[in-house]
A tleap script that builds the chain and sets N, CA, C and O, in Angstrom:
source leaprc.protein.ff14SB
mol = sequence {
  NHIE LEU SER LEU ARG ARG GLN ARG GLN MET
  CYS ILE ARG ASP ARG THR ASN LEU ALA ALA
  PRO GLU GLY ALA TRP ILE ARG LEU GLN THR
  ALA ILE VAL TYR ASP LYS ASN ASP ALA ALA
  ALA ILE ASP ALA LEU ALA PRO LYS VAL SER
  GLU ASP VAL LEU THR PHE VAL ARG THR LEU
  THR LEU GLU GLN ILE GLN GLY ALA SER GLY
  LEU GLU ALA LEU ARG ASP ASP LEU ASN GLU
  ARG ALA ARG LEU ARG SER ASP GLY LYS VAL
  ARG GLU LEU LEU ILE GLU MET LEU VAL VAL
  CARG
}
set mol.1.N position { -4.432 21.846 -0.592 }
set mol.1.CA position { -4.262 22.176 0.736 }
set mol.1.C position { -4.272 21.017 1.744 }
set mol.1.O position { -5.070 20.081 1.775 }
set mol.2.N position { -3.201 21.263 2.590 }
set mol.2.CA position { -3.389 20.171 3.667 }
set mol.2.C position { -4.532 20.102 4.461 }
set mol.2.O position { -4.937 18.983 4.775 }
set mol.3.N position { -5.099 21.054 4.826 }
set mol.3.CA position { -6.317 21.127 5.683 }
set mol.3.C position { -7.533 20.317 5.106 }
set mol.3.O position { -8.452 19.926 5.826 }
set mol.4.N position { -7.475 20.110 3.847 }
set mol.4.CA position { -8.501 19.480 3.096 }
set mol.4.C position { -8.216 17.861 3.015 }
set mol.4.O position { -8.996 17.119 2.419 }
set mol.5.N position { -7.075 17.400 3.644 }
set mol.5.CA position { -6.619 16.019 3.523 }
set mol.5.C position { -6.634 15.555 4.834 }
set mol.5.O position { -6.381 16.255 5.815 }
set mol.6.N position { -6.972 14.211 4.856 }
set mol.6.CA position { -6.709 13.219 6.117 }
set mol.6.C position { -5.954 12.142 5.660 }
set mol.6.O position { -5.636 11.973 4.483 }
set mol.7.N position { -5.631 11.318 6.712 }
set mol.7.CA position { -4.902 10.045 6.434 }
set mol.7.C position { -5.789 8.911 7.348 }
set mol.7.O position { -6.390 9.218 8.377 }
set mol.8.N position { -5.756 7.700 6.834 }
set mol.8.CA position { -6.142 6.603 7.585 }
set mol.8.C position { -5.137 5.588 7.271 }
set mol.8.O position { -4.724 5.387 6.129 }
set mol.9.N position { -4.745 4.937 8.342 }
set mol.9.CA position { -3.722 4.015 8.726 }
set mol.9.C position { -4.282 2.755 8.217 }
set mol.9.O position { -5.401 2.394 8.582 }
set mol.10.N position { -3.520 2.010 7.332 }
set mol.10.CA position { -3.777 0.565 6.961 }
set mol.10.C position { -2.642 -0.337 7.342 }
set mol.10.O position { -1.551 0.227 7.434 }
set mol.11.N position { -2.672 -1.434 7.546 }
set mol.11.CA position { -1.610 -2.226 7.716 }
set mol.11.C position { -1.954 -3.816 7.538 }
set mol.11.O position { -3.004 -4.266 7.996 }
set mol.12.N position { -1.034 -4.622 6.864 }
set mol.12.CA position { -1.111 -5.835 6.756 }
set mol.12.C position { -0.579 -6.405 8.306 }
set mol.12.O position { 0.593 -6.316 8.671 }
set mol.13.N position { -1.339 -6.817 8.875 }
set mol.13.CA position { -0.972 -7.131 10.399 }
set mol.13.C position { -0.052 -8.271 10.526 }
set mol.13.O position { 0.917 -8.210 11.282 }
set mol.14.N position { -0.357 -9.468 9.707 }
set mol.14.CA position { 0.547 -10.663 9.674 }
set mol.14.C position { 1.355 -10.550 8.677 }
set mol.14.O position { 1.093 -9.884 7.675 }
set mol.15.N position { 2.606 -11.308 8.893 }
set mol.15.CA position { 3.612 -10.984 7.783 }
set mol.15.C position { 2.850 -11.957 6.576 }
set mol.15.O position { 2.002 -12.818 6.808 }
set mol.16.N position { 3.350 -11.605 5.334 }
set mol.16.CA position { 2.903 -12.094 4.142 }
set mol.16.C position { 4.065 -12.692 3.222 }
set mol.16.O position { 5.109 -12.061 3.058 }
set mol.17.N position { 3.862 -13.816 2.687 }
set mol.17.CA position { 4.961 -14.352 1.875 }
set mol.17.C position { 5.080 -13.702 0.483 }
set mol.17.O position { 4.118 -13.446 -0.241 }
set mol.18.N position { 6.398 -13.462 0.190 }
set mol.18.CA position { 6.759 -13.000 -1.204 }
set mol.18.C position { 6.642 -14.295 -2.216 }
set mol.18.O position { 6.520 -15.477 -1.895 }
set mol.19.N position { 6.704 -13.809 -3.331 }
set mol.19.CA position { 6.675 -14.868 -4.331 }
set mol.19.C position { 7.946 -15.722 -4.625 }
set mol.19.O position { 7.899 -16.826 -5.169 }
set mol.20.N position { 9.057 -15.119 -4.224 }
set mol.20.CA position { 10.390 -15.792 -4.364 }
set mol.20.C position { 11.335 -14.821 -3.458 }
set mol.20.O position { 11.077 -13.620 -3.379 }
set mol.21.N position { 12.433 -15.398 -2.786 }
set mol.21.CA position { 12.747 -16.730 -2.908 }
set mol.21.C position { 11.714 -17.444 -1.612 }
set mol.21.O position { 10.998 -16.818 -0.830 }
set mol.22.N position { 11.874 -18.627 -1.678 }
set mol.22.CA position { 10.994 -19.446 -0.799 }
set mol.22.C position { 11.333 -18.937 0.746 }
set mol.22.O position { 12.521 -18.756 1.010 }
set mol.23.N position { 10.522 -18.742 1.588 }
set mol.23.CA position { 10.508 -18.472 2.814 }
set mol.23.C position { 10.811 -17.026 3.063 }
set mol.23.O position { 10.903 -16.712 4.249 }
set mol.24.N position { 10.971 -16.151 2.230 }
set mol.24.CA position { 10.951 -14.732 2.100 }
set mol.24.C position { 9.423 -13.994 2.640 }
set mol.24.O position { 8.392 -14.344 2.066 }
set mol.25.N position { 9.377 -13.271 3.432 }
set mol.25.CA position { 8.169 -12.739 3.885 }
set mol.25.C position { 8.210 -11.055 4.058 }
set mol.25.O position { 9.316 -10.553 4.257 }
set mol.26.N position { 7.278 -10.364 4.000 }
set mol.26.CA position { 7.154 -8.946 4.142 }
set mol.26.C position { 6.073 -8.702 5.085 }
set mol.26.O position { 5.068 -9.406 5.179 }
set mol.27.N position { 6.368 -7.526 5.873 }
set mol.27.CA position { 5.254 -6.884 6.649 }
set mol.27.C position { 5.185 -5.384 6.262 }
set mol.27.O position { 6.234 -4.741 6.314 }
set mol.28.N position { 4.065 -4.789 5.887 }
set mol.28.CA position { 3.830 -3.627 5.426 }
set mol.28.C position { 2.928 -2.776 6.143 }
set mol.28.O position { 1.881 -3.373 6.392 }
set mol.29.N position { 2.954 -1.577 6.572 }
set mol.29.CA position { 2.159 -0.688 7.097 }
set mol.29.C position { 2.070 0.503 6.345 }
set mol.29.O position { 3.145 1.052 6.099 }
set mol.30.N position { 0.980 1.060 5.899 }
set mol.30.CA position { 0.657 1.977 4.957 }
set mol.30.C position { -0.352 3.069 5.528 }
set mol.30.O position { -1.133 2.841 6.452 }
set mol.31.N position { -0.256 4.052 4.987 }
set mol.31.CA position { -1.447 5.106 5.281 }
set mol.31.C position { -2.003 5.773 3.994 }
set mol.31.O position { -1.216 6.126 3.116 }
set mol.32.N position { -3.130 5.924 3.882 }
set mol.32.CA position { -3.673 6.460 2.723 }
set mol.32.C position { -4.038 8.075 2.929 }
set mol.32.O position { -4.327 8.454 4.064 }
set mol.33.N position { -4.026 8.903 1.963 }
set mol.33.CA position { -4.084 10.264 1.946 }
set mol.33.C position { -5.440 10.508 1.139 }
set mol.33.O position { -5.641 10.022 0.027 }
set mol.34.N position { -6.269 11.249 1.767 }
set mol.34.CA position { -7.455 11.417 0.755 }
set mol.34.C position { -8.168 12.769 1.254 }
set mol.34.O position { -7.858 13.253 2.342 }
set mol.35.N position { -9.104 13.346 0.450 }
set mol.35.CA position { -9.834 14.497 0.648 }
set mol.35.C position { -10.831 14.295 1.813 }
set mol.35.O position { -11.504 13.270 1.923 }
set mol.36.N position { -10.888 15.357 2.695 }
set mol.36.CA position { -11.863 15.207 3.733 }
set mol.36.C position { -13.318 14.750 3.201 }
set mol.36.O position { -14.005 13.936 3.820 }
set mol.37.N position { -13.663 15.273 2.156 }
set mol.37.CA position { -14.975 15.204 1.495 }
set mol.37.C position { -15.312 13.633 1.197 }
set mol.37.O position { -16.458 13.195 1.099 }
set mol.38.N position { -14.168 12.895 1.075 }
set mol.38.CA position { -14.344 11.520 0.598 }
set mol.38.C position { -14.271 10.613 1.702 }
set mol.38.O position { -14.122 9.412 1.475 }
set mol.39.N position { -14.373 11.123 3.080 }
set mol.39.CA position { -14.156 10.199 4.143 }
set mol.39.C position { -15.190 9.006 4.223 }
set mol.39.O position { -14.876 7.870 4.580 }
set mol.40.N position { -16.444 9.391 3.854 }
set mol.40.CA position { -17.412 8.121 3.882 }
set mol.40.C position { -16.947 7.187 2.923 }
set mol.40.O position { -16.991 6.004 3.259 }
set mol.41.N position { -16.516 7.469 1.808 }
set mol.41.CA position { -16.031 6.457 0.754 }
set mol.41.C position { -14.916 5.779 1.039 }
set mol.41.O position { -14.804 4.596 0.716 }
set mol.42.N position { -14.045 6.388 1.621 }
set mol.42.CA position { -12.779 5.757 2.237 }
set mol.42.C position { -12.949 4.769 3.143 }
set mol.42.O position { -12.186 3.805 3.082 }
set mol.43.N position { -13.954 4.813 4.131 }
set mol.43.CA position { -14.263 3.887 4.956 }
set mol.43.C position { -14.684 2.656 4.255 }
set mol.43.O position { -14.392 1.545 4.699 }
set mol.44.N position { -15.350 2.821 3.193 }
set mol.44.CA position { -15.819 1.533 2.494 }
set mol.44.C position { -14.673 0.986 1.578 }
set mol.44.O position { -14.498 -0.225 1.445 }
set mol.45.N position { -13.902 1.921 0.953 }
set mol.45.CA position { -12.806 1.440 0.143 }
set mol.45.C position { -11.548 1.131 0.772 }
set mol.45.O position { -10.699 0.517 0.125 }
set mol.46.N position { -11.341 1.470 1.901 }
set mol.46.CA position { -10.081 1.090 2.415 }
set mol.46.C position { -9.769 -0.573 2.628 }
set mol.46.O position { -8.668 -1.060 2.369 }
set mol.47.N position { -10.745 -1.239 3.062 }
set mol.47.CA position { -10.633 -2.640 3.246 }
set mol.47.C position { -10.397 -3.291 1.711 }
set mol.47.O position { -9.754 -4.340 1.666 }
set mol.48.N position { -10.839 -2.774 0.582 }
set mol.48.CA position { -10.740 -3.164 -0.700 }
set mol.48.C position { -9.310 -2.780 -1.143 }
set mol.48.O position { -8.676 -3.588 -1.821 }
set mol.49.N position { -8.776 -1.615 -0.805 }
set mol.49.CA position { -7.374 -1.204 -1.217 }
set mol.49.C position { -6.384 -2.203 -0.669 }
set mol.49.O position { -5.487 -2.792 -1.270 }
set mol.50.N position { -6.796 -2.278 0.808 }
set mol.50.CA position { -5.838 -2.911 1.539 }
set mol.50.C position { -5.644 -4.517 1.071 }
set mol.50.O position { -4.558 -5.094 1.131 }
set mol.51.N position { -6.855 -5.116 0.607 }
set mol.51.CA position { -6.815 -6.448 0.175 }
set mol.51.C position { -6.034 -6.435 -1.313 }
set mol.51.O position { -5.289 -7.340 -1.687 }
set mol.52.N position { -6.315 -5.365 -1.998 }
set mol.52.CA position { -5.287 -5.439 -3.363 }
set mol.52.C position { -4.030 -5.241 -3.271 }
set mol.52.O position { -3.217 -5.707 -4.069 }
set mol.53.N position { -3.704 -4.426 -2.145 }
set mol.53.CA position { -2.162 -4.138 -1.941 }
set mol.53.C position { -1.628 -5.582 -1.322 }
set mol.53.O position { -0.504 -5.972 -1.637 }
set mol.54.N position { -2.415 -6.318 -0.487 }
set mol.54.CA position { -1.968 -7.515 -0.085 }
set mol.54.C position { -1.636 -8.565 -1.278 }
set mol.54.O position { -0.583 -9.199 -1.341 }
set mol.55.N position { -2.633 -8.645 -2.158 }
set mol.55.CA position { -2.546 -9.581 -3.377 }
set mol.55.C position { -1.394 -9.219 -4.089 }
set mol.55.O position { -0.605 -10.089 -4.457 }
set mol.56.N position { -1.196 -7.945 -4.341 }
set mol.56.CA position { -0.047 -7.643 -5.222 }
set mol.56.C position { 1.275 -7.883 -4.577 }
set mol.56.O position { 2.219 -8.201 -5.301 }
set mol.57.N position { 1.457 -7.752 -3.164 }
set mol.57.CA position { 2.729 -7.768 -2.514 }
set mol.57.C position { 2.987 -9.350 -2.730 }
set mol.57.O position { 4.159 -9.626 -2.985 }
set mol.58.N position { 2.181 -10.312 -2.676 }
set mol.58.CA position { 2.408 -11.585 -2.698 }
set mol.58.C position { 2.813 -12.018 -3.991 }
set mol.58.O position { 3.197 -13.179 -4.132 }
set mol.59.N position { 2.768 -11.083 -5.132 }
set mol.59.CA position { 3.440 -11.496 -6.407 }
set mol.59.C position { 4.900 -11.013 -6.447 }
set mol.59.O position { 5.615 -11.309 -7.404 }
set mol.60.N position { 5.342 -10.283 -5.433 }
set mol.60.CA position { 6.571 -9.596 -5.752 }
set mol.60.C position { 7.685 -10.703 -5.234 }
set mol.60.O position { 7.435 -11.558 -4.385 }
set mol.61.N position { 8.974 -10.532 -5.905 }
set mol.61.CA position { 10.133 -11.054 -5.295 }
set mol.61.C position { 10.979 -10.326 -4.605 }
set mol.61.O position { 10.971 -9.097 -4.684 }
set mol.62.N position { 11.737 -10.936 -3.910 }
set mol.62.CA position { 12.677 -10.118 -2.969 }
set mol.62.C position { 13.618 -9.317 -3.829 }
set mol.62.O position { 14.041 -8.292 -3.294 }
set mol.63.N position { 14.083 -9.604 -5.198 }
set mol.63.CA position { 14.866 -9.089 -6.084 }
set mol.63.C position { 14.102 -7.655 -6.480 }
set mol.63.O position { 14.739 -6.602 -6.444 }
set mol.64.N position { 12.847 -7.685 -6.820 }
set mol.64.CA position { 12.016 -6.552 -7.272 }
set mol.64.C position { 12.041 -5.348 -6.348 }
set mol.64.O position { 11.888 -4.219 -6.813 }
set mol.65.N position { 12.220 -5.544 -5.124 }
set mol.65.CA position { 11.868 -4.494 -3.988 }
set mol.65.C position { 13.391 -4.118 -3.339 }
set mol.65.O position { 13.445 -3.283 -2.437 }
set mol.66.N position { 14.385 -4.645 -3.741 }
set mol.66.CA position { 15.777 -4.387 -3.229 }
set mol.66.C position { 16.156 -2.939 -3.567 }
set mol.66.O position { 15.781 -2.418 -4.617 }
set mol.67.N position { 16.827 -2.367 -2.754 }
set mol.67.CA position { 17.627 -1.038 -3.011 }
set mol.67.C position { 16.456 0.199 -3.175 }
set mol.67.O position { 15.237 0.071 -3.054 }
set mol.68.N position { 17.070 1.181 -3.424 }
set mol.68.CA position { 16.310 2.536 -3.398 }
set mol.68.C position { 15.259 2.298 -4.696 }
set mol.68.O position { 14.041 2.414 -4.559 }
set mol.69.N position { 15.812 1.997 -5.795 }
set mol.69.CA position { 15.000 1.858 -7.021 }
set mol.69.C position { 13.730 0.836 -6.747 }
set mol.69.O position { 12.560 1.071 -7.047 }
set mol.70.N position { 14.190 -0.238 -6.168 }
set mol.70.CA position { 13.271 -1.358 -5.888 }
set mol.70.C position { 11.926 -0.672 -5.011 }
set mol.70.O position { 10.738 -0.849 -5.281 }
set mol.71.N position { 12.486 0.151 -3.897 }
set mol.71.CA position { 11.517 0.826 -3.103 }
set mol.71.C position { 10.687 1.751 -3.635 }
set mol.71.O position { 9.494 1.852 -3.349 }
set mol.72.N position { 11.398 2.568 -4.554 }
set mol.72.CA position { 10.608 3.524 -5.318 }
set mol.72.C position { 9.633 2.899 -6.347 }
set mol.72.O position { 8.483 3.310 -6.502 }
set mol.73.N position { 10.174 1.892 -7.023 }
set mol.73.CA position { 9.011 1.059 -7.788 }
set mol.73.C position { 7.947 0.507 -7.043 }
set mol.73.O position { 6.836 0.563 -7.570 }
set mol.74.N position { 8.056 -0.055 -5.845 }
set mol.74.CA position { 7.009 -0.442 -5.094 }
set mol.74.C position { 6.152 0.608 -4.615 }
set mol.74.O position { 4.950 0.356 -4.539 }
set mol.75.N position { 6.596 1.813 -4.260 }
set mol.75.CA position { 5.721 2.947 -3.901 }
set mol.75.C position { 4.950 3.419 -5.098 }
set mol.75.O position { 3.813 3.845 -4.896 }
set mol.76.N position { 5.443 3.396 -6.361 }
set mol.76.CA position { 4.737 3.898 -7.519 }
set mol.76.C position { 3.837 2.875 -7.838 }
set mol.76.O position { 2.775 3.216 -8.357 }
set mol.77.N position { 4.070 1.587 -7.612 }
set mol.77.CA position { 2.945 0.403 -8.022 }
set mol.77.C position { 1.912 0.504 -7.040 }
set mol.77.O position { 0.752 0.354 -7.424 }
set mol.78.N position { 2.155 0.747 -5.774 }
set mol.78.CA position { 1.147 0.721 -4.735 }
set mol.78.C position { 0.163 1.892 -4.988 }
set mol.78.O position { -1.065 1.805 -4.954 }
set mol.79.N position { 0.944 3.069 -5.263 }
set mol.79.CA position { 0.127 4.187 -5.238 }
set mol.79.C position { -0.917 4.046 -6.595 }
set mol.79.O position { -2.090 4.416 -6.564 }
set mol.80.N position { -0.346 3.522 -7.617 }
set mol.80.CA position { -1.207 3.328 -8.683 }
set mol.80.C position { -2.403 2.417 -8.610 }
set mol.80.O position { -3.516 2.652 -9.081 }
set mol.81.N position { -2.003 1.294 -7.923 }
set mol.81.CA position { -3.177 0.319 -7.549 }
set mol.81.C position { -4.265 0.943 -6.672 }
set mol.81.O position { -5.465 0.737 -6.851 }
set mol.82.N position { -3.758 1.713 -5.719 }
set mol.82.CA position { -4.686 2.366 -4.738 }
set mol.82.C position { -5.673 3.468 -5.477 }
set mol.82.O position { -6.876 3.566 -5.233 }
set mol.83.N position { -4.998 4.220 -6.356 }
set mol.83.CA position { -5.736 5.365 -7.035 }
set mol.83.C position { -6.829 4.558 -7.871 }
set mol.83.O position { -8.030 4.826 -7.826 }
set mol.84.N position { -6.243 3.489 -8.676 }
set mol.84.CA position { -7.287 2.755 -9.538 }
set mol.84.C position { -8.387 2.098 -8.727 }
set mol.84.O position { -9.540 2.292 -9.112 }
set mol.85.N position { -8.176 1.321 -7.618 }
set mol.85.CA position { -9.088 0.650 -6.909 }
set mol.85.C position { -10.111 1.572 -6.239 }
set mol.85.O position { -11.231 1.175 -5.919 }
set mol.86.N position { -9.636 2.931 -6.026 }
set mol.86.CA position { -10.472 3.941 -5.264 }
set mol.86.C position { -11.280 5.080 -6.251 }
set mol.86.O position { -12.035 5.996 -5.922 }
set mol.87.N position { -10.887 4.715 -7.375 }
set mol.87.CA position { -11.506 5.575 -8.569 }
set mol.87.C position { -10.868 7.206 -8.291 }
set mol.87.O position { -11.461 8.239 -8.600 }
set mol.88.N position { -9.771 7.139 -7.755 }
set mol.88.CA position { -8.938 8.307 -7.587 }
set mol.88.C position { -9.220 9.037 -6.334 }
set mol.88.O position { -8.806 10.184 -6.169 }
set mol.89.N position { -9.943 8.376 -5.407 }
set mol.89.CA position { -10.107 9.028 -4.204 }
set mol.89.C position { -9.080 9.013 -3.236 }
set mol.89.O position { -8.945 9.905 -2.399 }
set mol.90.N position { -8.271 7.911 -3.339 }
set mol.90.CA position { -6.742 7.888 -2.676 }
set mol.90.C position { -5.884 8.824 -3.314 }
set mol.90.O position { -5.637 8.858 -4.520 }
set mol.91.N position { -5.436 9.595 -2.417 }
set mol.91.CA position { -4.535 10.758 -3.289 }
set mol.91.C position { -3.179 10.187 -3.301 }
set mol.91.O position { -2.480 10.392 -4.293 }
set mol.92.N position { -2.668 9.414 -2.204 }
set mol.92.CA position { -1.364 9.043 -1.902 }
set mol.92.C position { -1.470 7.787 -0.955 }
set mol.92.O position { -2.249 7.741 -0.003 }
set mol.93.N position { -0.629 6.798 -1.304 }
set mol.93.CA position { -0.562 5.696 -0.300 }
set mol.93.C position { 0.987 5.749 0.171 }
set mol.93.O position { 1.938 5.509 -0.574 }
set mol.94.N position { 1.071 6.096 1.498 }
set mol.94.CA position { 2.422 6.154 2.127 }
set mol.94.C position { 2.871 5.026 2.806 }
set mol.94.O position { 2.147 4.460 3.625 }
set mol.95.N position { 4.102 4.610 2.521 }
set mol.95.CA position { 4.645 3.580 3.278 }
set mol.95.C position { 5.272 3.948 4.541 }
set mol.95.O position { 6.238 4.709 4.596 }
set mol.96.N position { 4.695 3.378 5.609 }
set mol.96.CA position { 5.168 3.965 6.883 }
set mol.96.C position { 6.186 3.019 7.582 }
set mol.96.O position { 7.078 3.456 8.310 }
set mol.97.N position { 5.994 1.643 7.309 }
set mol.97.CA position { 6.995 0.695 7.703 }
set mol.97.C position { 7.131 -0.532 6.704 }
set mol.97.O position { 6.145 -1.032 6.162 }
set mol.98.N position { 8.303 -0.934 6.524 }
set mol.98.CA position { 8.315 -1.980 5.536 }
set mol.98.C position { 9.516 -2.882 6.293 }
set mol.98.O position { 10.610 -2.378 6.548 }
set mol.99.N position { 9.235 -4.058 6.571 }
set mol.99.CA position { 10.099 -5.041 6.885 }
set mol.99.C position { 10.185 -6.268 6.024 }
set mol.99.O position { 9.150 -6.867 5.734 }
set mol.100.N position { 11.251 -6.641 5.637 }
set mol.100.CA position { 11.454 -7.960 4.595 }
set mol.100.C position { 12.454 -8.838 5.116 }
set mol.100.O position { 13.544 -8.425 5.512 }
set mol.101.N position { 12.137 -9.952 5.126 }
set mol.101.CA position { 12.993 -11.082 5.881 }
set mol.101.C position { 12.979 -12.240 4.859 }
set mol.101.O position { 13.557 -13.297 5.116 }
savepdb mol mol.pdb
quit
């Protein structure tokens, strides 16, 4: 039920370098979807999930995230990491904005 879920916005405020090519960077803004009952836990977990996302993004190359299939793989990988990091409390990680240069 949507009434049982809430969102919390997370974002990597500064641009973050990709692993390759040299000089490529990414700016990512996300939101996490979670059950209302987990709100207190999410407040504590959100910074950890955000840091894990940031660490993961730094390992990516531009080639890995190009095109529709690259974006889908990124979304799947970020969702898996968020769920694992939160012990399943994060239901979904939504990519709200993605800028790569």
